[in-house]
SEDRENKE-795436 format. One record per residue (C-alpha): residue in three letters; x, y, z. Coordinates in steps of 0.02 Angstrom, whole numbers, padded with zeros to 5 digits, always signed. Layout:
// residues N
ALAXYZ...
***
This chain:
// residues 380
UNK-00141-01090+01457UNK-00117-00919+01376UNK-00006-00917+01221UNK+00142-00801+01253UNK+00257-00841+01107UNK+00248-00862+00918UNK+00384-00995+00921UNK+00337-01167+00859UNK+00187-01110+00756UNK+00169-01180+00581UNK+00135-01023+00479UNK+00081-00995+00299UNK+00103-00824+00218UNK-00012-00784+00072UNK+00009-00640-00052UNK-00087-00597-00211UNK+00061-00601-00332UNK+00249-00573-00329UNK+00285-00480-00490UNK+00370-00318-00438UNK+00430-00247-00272UNK+00314-00117-00197UNK+00233-00063-00035UNK+00130-00222-00014UNK+00284-00328-00046UNK+00379-00232+00088UNK+00242-00277+00211UNK+00256-00460+00159UNK+00444-00448+00184UNK+00414-00401+00366UNK+00295-00549+00384UNK+00432-00660+00313UNK+00558-00585+00434UNK+00444-00618+00582UNK+00414-00798+00525UNK+00577-00852+00440UNK+00521-01032+00416UNK+00351-00991+00339UNK+00310-01037+00160UNK+00243-00900+00046UNK+00093-00945-00062UNK+00055-00835-00213UNK-00037-00840-00379UNK+00112-00798-00491UNK+00295-00762-00460UNK+00427-00677-00569UNK+00601-00716-00505UNK+00682-00594-00627UNK+00587-00439-00569UNK+00577-00486-00384UNK+00763-00517-00370UNK+00822-00576-00200UNK+00682-00497-00100UNK+00621-00672-00050UNK+00712-00838-00048UNK+00646-00936-00195UNK+00635-01099-00097UNK+00502-01020+00015UNK+00383-00979-00128UNK+00241-01093-00183UNK+00142-01041-00337UNK-00032-01082-00401UNK-00083-01165-00564UNK-00084-00990-00642UNK+00107-00997-00650UNK+00086-01120-00795UNK-00037-01010-00891UNK+00051-00930-01041UNK+00095-00746-01015UNK+00025-00747-00837UNK+00176-00652-00769UNK+00140-00509-00890UNK-00050-00512-00899UNK-00098-00576-00725UNK-00208-00424-00693UNK-00315-00472-00842UNK-00337-00648-00771UNK-00442-00598-00621UNK-00571-00733-00659UNK-00437-00867-00630UNK-00379-00803-00460UNK-00517-00866-00343UNK-00479-01045-00396UNK-00292-01012-00381UNK-00306-00969-00197UNK-00442-01093-00152UNK-00337-01238-00217UNK-00194-01208-00095UNK-00197-01341+00040UNK-00172-01246+00203UNK-00258-01372+00316UNK-00099-01414+00412UNK-00057-01238+00473UNK-00086-01156+00642UNK-00085-00979+00572UNK-00119-00902+00402UNK-00061-00724+00378UNK-00121-00654+00212UNK-00072-00492+00126UNK-00216-00446+00012UNK-00278-00314-00108UNK-00361-00441-00222UNK-00394-00626-00188UNK-00263-00685-00063UNK-00384-00670+00083UNK-00496-00800-00003UNK-00392-00953+00044UNK-00486-01094+00130UNK-00429-01148+00303UNK-00479-01277+00432UNK-00577-01242+00592UNK-00416-01257+00693UNK-00320-01128+00591UNK-00320-00942+00631UNK-00325-00832+00476UNK-00271-00650+00494UNK-00282-00545+00337UNK-00185-00383+00316UNK-00288-00290+00186UNK-00206-00153+00084UNK-00378-00119+00010UNK-00528-00221-00049UNK-00532-00232-00240UNK-00574-00052-00281UNK-00599-00089-00467UNK-00736-00213-00416UNK-00820-00097-00292UNK-00820+00092-00275UNK-00706+00129-00423UNK-00797+00010-00542UNK-00890+00152-00632UNK-00725+00245-00660UNK-00639+00091-00732UNK-00784+00055-00848UNK-00774+00231-00919UNK-00585+00228-00944UNK-00551+00057-01022UNK-00572+00002-01202UNK-00722-00090-01274UNK-00657-00269-01254UNK-00598-00241-01075UNK-00762-00155-01033UNK-00858-00305-01104UNK-00753-00429-01004UNK-00776-00328-00844UNK-00964-00321-00865UNK-00971-00509-00891UNK-00855-00556-00747UNK-00868-00424-00614UNK-01036-00470-00539UNK-00976-00646-00499UNK-00808-00579-00438UNK-00899-00464-00318UNK-01004-00607-00253UNK-00849-00714-00226UNK-00754-00571-00144UNK-00895-00534-00022UNK-00918-00720+00018UNK-00732-00751+00042UNK-00728-00607+00165UNK-00811-00718+00296UNK-00665-00841+00289UNK-00550-00719+00378UNK-00548-00729+00568UNK-00464-00561+00602UNK-00436-00411+00489UNK-00295-00285+00490UNK-00306-00128+00382UNK-00163-00016+00328UNK-00262+00144+00363UNK-00426+00206+00434UNK-00485+00233+00255UNK-00458+00048+00215UNK-00538-00005+00380UNK-00694+00092+00326UNK-00693+00003+00157UNK-00677-00167+00244UNK-00827-00122+00351UNK-00927-00069+00198UNK-00876-00215+00087UNK-00864-00362+00207UNK-00965-00295+00357UNK-00817-00334+00470UNK-00715-00233+00593UNK-00529-00209+00562UNK-00388-00148+00673UNK-00274-00019+00591UNK-00089-00059+00579UNK+00005+00064+00471UNK+00137-00009+00353UNK+00320+00001+00403UNK+00434+00139+00340UNK+00624+00130+00331UNK+00652+00276+00448UNK+00830+00215+00478UNK+00867+00246+00293UNK+00752+00394+00261UNK+00824+00519+00384UNK+00862+00706+00389UNK+01018+00788+00321UNK+01156+00835+00443UNK+01086+01012+00429UNK+00899+00969+00434UNK+00836+01148+00417UNK+00927+01179+00252UNK+00823+01155+00096UNK+00827+01203-00086UNK+00688+01300-00169UNK+00597+01159-00258UNK+00447+01047-00231UNK+00453+00859-00253UNK+00341+00719-00317UNK+00391+00535-00306UNK+00261+00430-00394UNK+00217+00308-00531UNK+00156+00414-00676UNK-00020+00344-00690UNK-00184+00440-00701UNK-00252+00417-00525UNK-00091+00486-00446UNK-00143+00658-00514UNK+00034+00717-00545UNK-00044+00833-00673UNK-00112+00938-00529UNK+00063+00963-00458UNK+00128+01015-00630UNK-00015+01137-00662UNK-00002+01214-00489UNK+00187+01239-00502UNK+00171+01306-00679UNK+00046+01436-00620UNK+00147+01484-00465UNK+00314+01483-00556UNK+00385+01355-00434UNK+00519+01227-00473UNK+00455+01048-00467UNK+00558+00888-00476UNK+00464+00728-00523UNK+00539+00557-00490UNK+00457+00404-00567UNK+00396+00336-00733UNK+00238+00266-00808UNK+00114+00271-00952UNK+00065+00453-00918UNK+00243+00518-00940UNK+00225+00588-01117UNK+00061+00674-01077UNK+00131+00750-00917UNK+00287+00814-01004UNK+00176+00908-01127UNK+00095+00997-00979UNK+00261+01043-00900UNK+00332+01219-00903UNK+00517+01266-00895UNK+00524+01243-00705UNK+00466+01060-00708UNK+00601+00925-00713UNK+00575+00737-00741UNK+00711+00625-00672UNK+00633+00455-00713UNK+00680+00305-00605UNK+00824+00339-00486UNK+00906+00249-00341UNK+00837+00253-00164UNK+00989+00354-00112UNK+00949+00490-00239UNK+00767+00489-00186UNK+00825+00515-00007UNK+00936+00659-00062UNK+00789+00744-00147UNK+00675+00714+00002UNK+00805+00796+00115UNK+00830+00949+00005UNK+00655+00988-00057UNK+00553+01133+00009UNK+00405+01017+00028UNK+00332+00855-00040UNK+00173+00865-00147UNK+00048+00722-00132UNK-00109+00751-00238UNK-00165+00568-00247UNK-00311+00487-00155UNK-00216+00338-00085UNK-00257+00190+00026UNK-00108+00234+00135UNK+00033+00320+00039UNK+00209+00281+00099UNK+00302+00422+00009UNK+00233+00562+00120UNK+00296+00469+00272UNK+00468+00445+00192UNK+00475+00632+00157UNK+00426+00670+00338UNK+00558+00547+00399UNK+00682+00660+00308UNK+00612+00809+00401UNK+00514+00887+00258UNK+00332+00946+00264UNK+00195+00881+00149UNK+00056+00962+00049UNK-00073+00822+00035UNK-00250+00794-00023UNK-00355+00786+00135UNK-00427+00615+00097UNK-00376+00433+00114UNK-00219+00374+00201UNK-00143+00548+00212UNK-00269+00586+00350UNK-00176+00458+00456UNK+00001+00515+00418UNK+00001+00706+00401UNK-00035+00821+00548UNK-00096+00992+00487UNK+00011+01133+00553UNK+00143+01013+00622UNK+00200+00904+00477UNK+00108+00980+00330UNK-00054+01050+00260UNK-00206+00977+00176UNK-00294+01042+00021UNK-00478+01005+00001UNK-00507+00938-00175UNK-00414+00870-00324UNK-00414+01036-00416UNK-00273+01151-00470UNK-00331+01302-00369UNK-00354+01197-00212UNK-00175+01132-00222UNK-00112+01308-00255UNK-00197+01366-00095UNK-00112+01224-00002UNK+00060+01272-00068UNK+00033+01453-00021UNK-00023+01403+00154UNK+00134+01297+00174UNK+00245+01441+00117UNK+00171+01554+00250UNK+00214+01434+00391UNK+00377+01395+00482UNK+00413+01208+00489UNK+00511+01119+00624UNK+00606+00975+00541UNK+00644+00892+00709UNK+00458+00881+00753UNK+00417+00818+00579UNK+00548+00682+00593UNK+00488+00635+00768UNK+00312+00607+00700UNK+00376+00494+00559UNK+00470+00384+00681UNK+00301+00312+00737UNK+00301+00214+00574UNK+00469+00130+00600UNK+00475-00055+00554UNK+00522-00106+00732UNK+00362-00027+00796UNK+00265-00113+00656UNK+00336-00283+00702UNK+00303-00258+00888UNK+00122-00210+00858UNK+00098-00354+00735UNK+00166-00481+00859UNK+00052-00413+00995UNK-00100-00422+00882UNK-00062-00601+00828UNK-00035-00660+01007UNK-00199-00581+01064UNK-00291-00657+00916UNK-00216-00829+00949UNK-00272-00822+01131UNK-00447-00767+01083UNK-00455-00903+00952UNK-00396-01040+01070UNK-00519-00990+01207UNK-00676-01004+01100UNK-00795-01128+01182UNK-00927-01225+01087UNK-01079-01268+01189UNK-01133-01450+01190UNK-01317-01487+01229
***
């Protein structure tokens, strides 16, 4: 008989680590909402930084939780993670739903268990970005990476066959899954809080400034936004913090303002009032451009990665071609020569609402369960 309900399933949720709330954790939160009785398996968990995002009695941790300083230095303990996930006993579950950008997809399951993995990205530092990481890190980290990474890549590729069905958060990530694991993946974009991120009561009113909301780390390329606005004489507001903050402030001219970490309500206020949102990063998905569009504001984005899924040129924003100052300047000028309809921009962003995400996720799981249950094994 076809399976038409998710009720009664014994479900395990698996996530790489629970150290700080972010986009991947928001996806896991929706998994936990869909399956309120499911346990959450993770390598390490920090109750202090995670707050009340997940009920503590639902969380089961690996042996890494007992390793000294694991909560702080878990990223440097990559060699321990395959064992951490392989040692979870998930043999008694009907469904495993993993949320993975590292090793969570590598759990071992029985032949009767369906494993669906939602991949935020394969480990980029092990694959296509490995040469960049090797150039940027210090001597000891470089030595450790050279010793460990070959075996990590072998494990990652091998563990890819343990997944029954893949979901990717963007077409870019689906392409990486195909390249890395030689598997197809359906694309399910992450949920956005479009009920919270919404236009102002006067959606066509905006102030004359551009906006960046980002962690201040090198690959986000906030420096491009600063240089472009310096050269154009445009006001730029930057929300976020990170290790690049001092360097970026040295680049900033008198029209560049750093606000640091602020509340979600203040972020929403700045989304609503900005002239446009600048997004110079090459991201797997990139949730901030969608939040800006949900507030009715257009986006100037690098025409690569997840932005190709979320920005419609001429309708919700413009693309610039390369991560270079002059290219971003051309994008800003193109945006300034165009009239933007905030209602149409908002309408596009509503496609990423969490209710739509949950509906599509349920449909995918039900279809996968039916396919899985109908597999016949020929007996000679």
